[in-house]
N, C-alpha and C positions, 0 to 999 in steps of 0.2 A: 355195396355199392358209394352211401353216403361216407364211411371209414376213409374210403379210397378217393372220393373226391377233396374230404376234409386236409387229407395227407398230401395231396397235391397242390391244393390252396395254400398249406402251411408252407410248404416246398416252393411255392412261385412267391411267398411273401418273404422268406428270410434270402433266397438269390435277389427277390427287388430291391432288399432294406439292406443283404450287403453292397450289389453294386451302387446304391445309392450311397454306402457312406465312400466311396474310393472318391466320391466329387467332392468332399471334407478335404480330400489330398493337396497340400499347398504344391504348387509350382516349385520345381528342384532346382531352376535357375533363377537368378533376379535378370539377367540381362532379356533383351526382344527373344521370344520364341521363333527361330527360323525351324521348318524340320528340313534337313539332309536324307533321313530316309524313314521311310512308313513300315508299322507292322505287316509283318505277312510279304513286306516286298522279297521279289525273287533273287536271292543271291547265288552262289555258285554251292549247290548241293544241300541246300536247307533255305526255307522261309527265315527272315529274315524277325527276330525274335522280341524285339524292343520299338520304341521309337527315339531317333538321333536328332541331337538339336546341336546344331553348329555355332561356333564360338566366332564366326566371323576371323578365323585363322590365328586367333589367339589361344595360347595357354595361361591357365591357373586361375580365371574365374571359379569363385567359391560355389560348391554344391553342398545344397540345404535337404535336409530331412525331413518331409514330405507331412511325415504326421509322427507322433509319440512311437519309440519302438526299441526294440535292442537285435544289435549287432549279431548275428548268427553265422554268419560265413563271410569268411574274408578269401580270398585267393590272388593269389600273384604270380604273371604268366609272360613270359615272353612274347607271345601268341594269343591269340582270341582274344577276350575281354581285357589284358592284360591288368591292370590294377582296379580289381573291383573287390566291390562292397557289397553286403544283402540285410537287408534292415528288416525282422519281420515284427507287423504292427498286428495292435490287441483286434480291429476289426476281420481278422483271418488270410489278411493279405501279406505277401513281402516284396518288398521293391528292391531290386538292381539297379547298380550304377558301374558301368564299361568304362574302361580305357581312361581312369584318373592319371593326374599326374603327380598326385601326391595325396595321402591322406592327410583329414585333419589330425592335430599332436597327441591329442591323447589313444586313437588307433596308430597312429604312426610308431609312437611308443610303442603298443603292443605288438606288431607288427615288426619292428626291428629287433627287440630280442628273442622273437619266435625265427627271425634269420638266422641271428647270431647261434642259436641253440641247434637248429638243425643245418647249422652250415652250407644254408641254399637260397640261390636267390627264388628259384618258383619255389611257392610254397600254397595248403590249402588251410584254413583254420578254421575251426569254430567254435569260440568263444562259447564259457557258460552262461548259462541264462545269466541276466543281468548284471555279466560283469562288463559290457559296456551298452550301456541305456544310451540313449538319444533322445533328447526331444523335438518338438515340432519346430522345424525352424533353425536348427544347430546344426551347425557346418562340419559333413563329413567326411569334404575332401574337394580337389580343385580340377578342374575339366584339365582335360591331357588328351597324349596321342600314344599312350602306351597299347602295347600289344599287336593286333591286327587293325587297325583302325588307319585308314585311309587319309589322316588330318585331323585338325582336332576337336574333339566334339563332346559329348556327352550322350551314353550310349541308356538307353532309359526302362524300365521293364517293371508292368506290374503281375504277380506271379497271384493265383490261389494258391495260401500256403499249405492247405489240405492235398489238395491234386496236383500241385505244380504247373500246372496250365497256366500260360501266358497270356496276357488279355490286353486287348487291344486299348495303353492309356490315354492315347489320342483320341478315340470316340467317347471311353467312361469318364475319364478324369479330365483332360485337359483340352476338350474342342474349345473351351471360352475363350482359352487362352492364345489360341492362335488364329489369324486373319486371312481368310481362305474364301476369296469370290471367284477362282478359275475351277476352268470345266480340264477334265483330261483329255491329253493328246493322244488323238489315237493315229501310231504310224502304219498301219497297216492290218486288213481282215481275212484270214484266208480261211478257204474251202478244200473240204478233203474228202476222196472216197475213200468208201468204210466197205468195201466188199469189191469183189473181185470181178463184177459185172455193172458193178457203178461206173456211170458215163457222165462225167459236166462239162460242158461246152466242149463235146466232141474230143472228149481227151478223158485219161485213167488216172494223172496225178495231179496232187496239190496246187494250185496256185492262189497267187493273191486277187481278190474280189476290187474292179476300179471303183473307188468312191468321188463322189462329189459334193462339195457343200450346199447344201441347199436351206434358207434361215438358220444360220449358224449349228442344224446338225449336220448329218452325214446320209446321202443314200447311196446304194450300190447298184452299178449297171445287173441288169435282170441275169440271172442264172437261169440256163434250161439243162435240165438231169433226169435222168433216170437210175433207180435205187437208194439205197443208203447213203446221206452227205452226212459230215460236219462241220464244225467253224472254229476258227481259232484266231485271238488276239492279241498284235503287239501294242500294248497301250503304257502309258505311265501317268502320271499324277503331278501338278507344279502348286506351288502356294505362291502368295501375294509376297515380292521382295527376295522371292529366292528360284534361282534355275535348275535346282537339283530335278533328276528325273525319277521322281517318287516311285511308289506300288501306289495302287487303287486300292478302294475300298471295298469295292461290291460291282458285282458283273452278274447282270439278270437276261437273260433270254427269251424271247417269246413267238409261239409259233401262231400265228391269226388270233392272237391276242391272246392266247393259252400259254401261261410260265412255262417253260420248260427245262432253263436250265438257270442256278444260282451259286455262285460264290460268294461267301461274306469272308472278309478277314479280320472277325473279332475276336477268337481265344483259338488256342491251340494246343496240342501237348506237342514237346519235345520228339517223342516217337515219330510224331508225324512229320518230321520235317524229311526224313529219306523217301517223302512219297514225290518232291516237288517236281525229280525228274521224271517221274509219269506225268505228274500232271501237266508238264509242260510240254514242246516237241522239241522231244532232246538233241534226235537225229538236226534239226534246222539249227537249233543252239549250234552245237559242234564246227556245223558248214557257215555259217552268219556270223554266231557272234550276237543274235537277237533272241529273246524270249520269245514265245508263243505259248501263250495260256488256250489248252484245247476247250472246249467250251462242251466236251461231249466225253465218256467213254468207254473205254473197248472191252475192255476188264474190270476184276473189282480193285475199287479202288480207295481204301476204308480213311478218307479226308474230313475231318468233321466240320471243314470250310465249308462242303458243297452240301446246300441245305435244300437243293431241288436238285432232281437226276432225272425227269419224266421221261421214259423211254433210253435213256441213256446217254438224255442230252441228243439224240442222235433224229434226224428226219428224212423216212423212206419215201420218196419220189415213184409214186406210181402214176399209173396212166391215167388222163381225165383230173388231176389233181395240181392246182396251185397255190404257194402258199408266201404269205407276210413274214418273213423272217425280218427281228428285230431284237438289237442289242442296245442293253442300257449300260453305261460306265458313270458311277460313281465312286464320289471320295465321301472323308469322313462327313464334311460339310452339306452334304447332301447336293453338291454341283452335280448335274446329271448331261450326261452326252450320250447323243442317240445316233442307230445307227438302222438306217432299214431297207434290207433286200428280198426284191421280188423272186418269186422260184416260180418257173413251170416248168409242168411235165414237156420230153423231148425225148421221142421214140429213134434212138440209135442203133445203125449196124454196127454188133460185136467191133469192139475196137479191140486190137492184138498188144497184149501186153510182154515187156520183156519178162522174161524168165527168171527167176532171182538165181543167185549163184552160191556156193557152200553148202555147209552141211544143213539141214532143216534141225532145229531144236527145239523140241517140244518143250515150254517151260514149266509144265510139273514133272518133268521126269530126271533121273538123278546124270550124272554122266561122268565120265573117265574115259580119258585117253594119253595113252604112252608108245614112246616110242625111242630108240636110242636109251638116251641118258636119261629124258627129260618125260614129265606126267603133268598132266593135267586134270583136275576134276573139281565137280560143284554139285551143291543138292537141288534138290526144284524148288522151282519158287525162287531161284535166283535171278533170273528174269522176270520183267513185268509180262509178256506173254510171247507169242512162238519169233524164234528167229529164222535167220541163215546166218551162221557162221564159218569166213575162213579160216582153218586153223590149216596151220604148217608146226611140225613138229623137229627139230634137228641138234645137231650135238649141241649142247651147250644155249639153245636158244630156242624162242616159244614166241611163234605167232600167232597169237589170239587175235584175227582179225582186227577192226581198228575202234575208237571209242567213238562209237554212235548210238549204243544201247547202252539204257543203262543197268543199272546193277540192283535190288534191292538186300543182296546176299554178297558175301566173299566168294571169292574164288580161290582152289587152290592150286598153286603151283612147285615144282618139285622139280630141281637138277641134284644128277648124282656126281660131283666133280670128279673129274680125272685125278686119278692119284698123282699125277705127275703136274699136276695144275699146279703154276708158282702163287708165292702169295697169299696162299689160301686164307689166311688170318686179315687180309687187308682185300678179301675179296665179297660181294652181296650180290644180289639181285638187283636188277636195274632197268626201270622201261625207258625204251632208247630209240626211242620212233617221234620222238619230241625234238625240239632244237637243243636242249640240254638232258643229260642224264637226269633221273628222276631218282632219287633212292627211294627203296621201299627196307623198311625194319627188315631184316635178313636171320631165322631161325637157324642155326648149323649143329649140328650132331655128328662132327666127324666130316665126310665125305657127302652127307646130306645138307642139302641147303633147301627150304623152304619161305616163300611167302606168300600173305593174304592181300587179295585187291578187290578192287570194287569198278577196277578200271579196265576197258579191253587196251589193246596194244599189245609191243612186242617188248619182251624182256628177253635179259641173257645176262651174263655174268660180266661183272666188271669189278676191274681192279681200279684202288685208289693207295697212292702211295704215297701222294705228296703230304707232306705237313702242312697246317692250318698256318695261314700268315697272321705274323701279331706286330701292329706297330704302336709303339708310344705317340701318343699323341702332341703331350705337354711340351712346351717349347724351353722350358727350364727344369732347373733342378731343386731349385728353394723355394719350400710351400709352404702355406699358415694355414689355420685348419676353417677354412673359410674356401679354399681351394679344393678341385676334383683331379682326380687321376683318369685321363682319357686314353683307352685304347681302343682300336680299329683289328676288328677280326675278322676273318673270312676263309672258308674251304668253299671251293670251286665243284667238287663233286662229290661226297655223302654228306658233309654239311657238318657244320659244328655240332659234336656231343655235349660238351661239356667245358668249363671254363672256371677254375677256382684260384682265386686271390690268397698274397699275404704280405704282410708286413712283420719283419720278424720272425717269420716261420706264422705267428699267428694269423688265422686262416681271417677273412675282410668279405662283407660284402661288396659285389659288385654288380650293376644291374645291366642287363643284359635286353640292348633294343635292335631287332636283326633289321627292322627295315635301313638305317642308318650301319649298320654292323658295329655298331660303337658300345665299348661295356665302360661303365663309370662307375667308382668308387668317390663317395663322400668324405671327405676326412674331417667333416662336422662330426661323424663318428667317432672320434677320438679315438682310433685304434692304435695310434702313431706314441713314438717317443719322442718329446721334445731334444731337435737335434738332427742326427745320421738314421736314419730308418734302411733295411734292405727289402725291395720290393720286389716280388715275383709273383708273377704270373704262370699257369699253367694251362693248356687249353688242347684239349682231343678232339678230333674228329670222331666220327659214328663208327668208324673202322680200325679207332684205335690209335689213329697217327699223332704225335703230340708235338709241342710247340712248348718251350719251355724259355719265357724273357726274367731275366734278373736284371736289377739293376741299382743305385745307391740312389735318396734322397735326402734331401734334410728340408724339415718341416719345423718353423720357428712357432 
């Protein structure tokens, strides 16, 4: 018993010491910190893994190492984090910097050498220990807008090096560097019936609770109910000087003063991000574009962000029982917003519910469907709960309900393509129930075409026989070593698959920005010959259609 207690105290002391060491990190940028994205913020199919700092729409401000360390990973991608740097520090933490416009000179030299060795723009590098050491306060890069960024900013993360868990940098390292005296904004509170027998205000469907402001907090209109109910909230946070709609830090609920549910965005693993669509009201999000955080669970939700889940966050309203339900919403700086909702038992006559349509799906079972030349199959636990699906299989087409239920595993779709189907080499299985066709990487073996997807919807064979469009944007043919060669490339259907540029038949680096559709080569790479050069660009889409551009330029 004593040994166990001593071990617990030792682990607690180590953990506290390590967390304390994060406060020794310097701020990674020297401009006023304006938060444009918070840790754990609700994003498309994931929780935001870092903190975003706005640069007032400006590219190029320096980014500094917050402590001594070594660069242990570099990734360059047209998507995601764009140009990113990872630094391992001696105190057991790794810091990450995303969407950089450029690297510092020594890192840029290292990266550029590997671009040309691999003849690729998108690369991932793992420098050897001490190959790229950095000192506290040393410039490692410059704020940018590369990858999936929606505007110039720095994406900053702190990770536990051993577990790779992401830690809230704003809460544990940068709290004092950000001014925030503002409460969270409450956009709506919702109440849900959780059983077939539940009736709320004489209805059996979820609805928004009417709120009124009282003494800077909120009070909800009295709810009359019988049976099991749960609550959800649509909320966002703001900081002084920033109008961004950011995520909150903590949400707690209380039933008659006793804590019932709590979620704290302090630390999580990357593997947990897949549960975001179970955590939110996914169907409502698909219909409205608004994310409601459910303050209850109906099936197992292995999300470490949830710290308290008494009675699964649910309330059971029985005869003679009245409740005071309270929601508290906090930001990192402990600014608090309070919502109180009275709940009274009311005996209702049974309310007739519309019967669900479609095939009943037990989420704990495997399923397989086949008709004509198409088939669909998935394993148990692909869904998060039991659902009803409308499934229609026809020649070359699969209608798999609509995208209103989240999936945690892939569904396998197969189409046996008819022998006489034209342009099979330029055909893929695409999702076709949106405004545009969505390309899916299609595995092909003869006439057997397959895709894996986590999205419900309509899928069918799609042909793409159009070559990508390529436009040379420079309006001159005579250049200097300080100039850039700029192309605009686009493919409307399957999308850009690859791009390779050459000067005098030697490969040159073109950087791709899918947001602007631009390919850019910096002549400062010095891969040209003084005088006349033959410029060539080969662009291929994802099914193999290719456009080749050739032009003669002069470089002085």
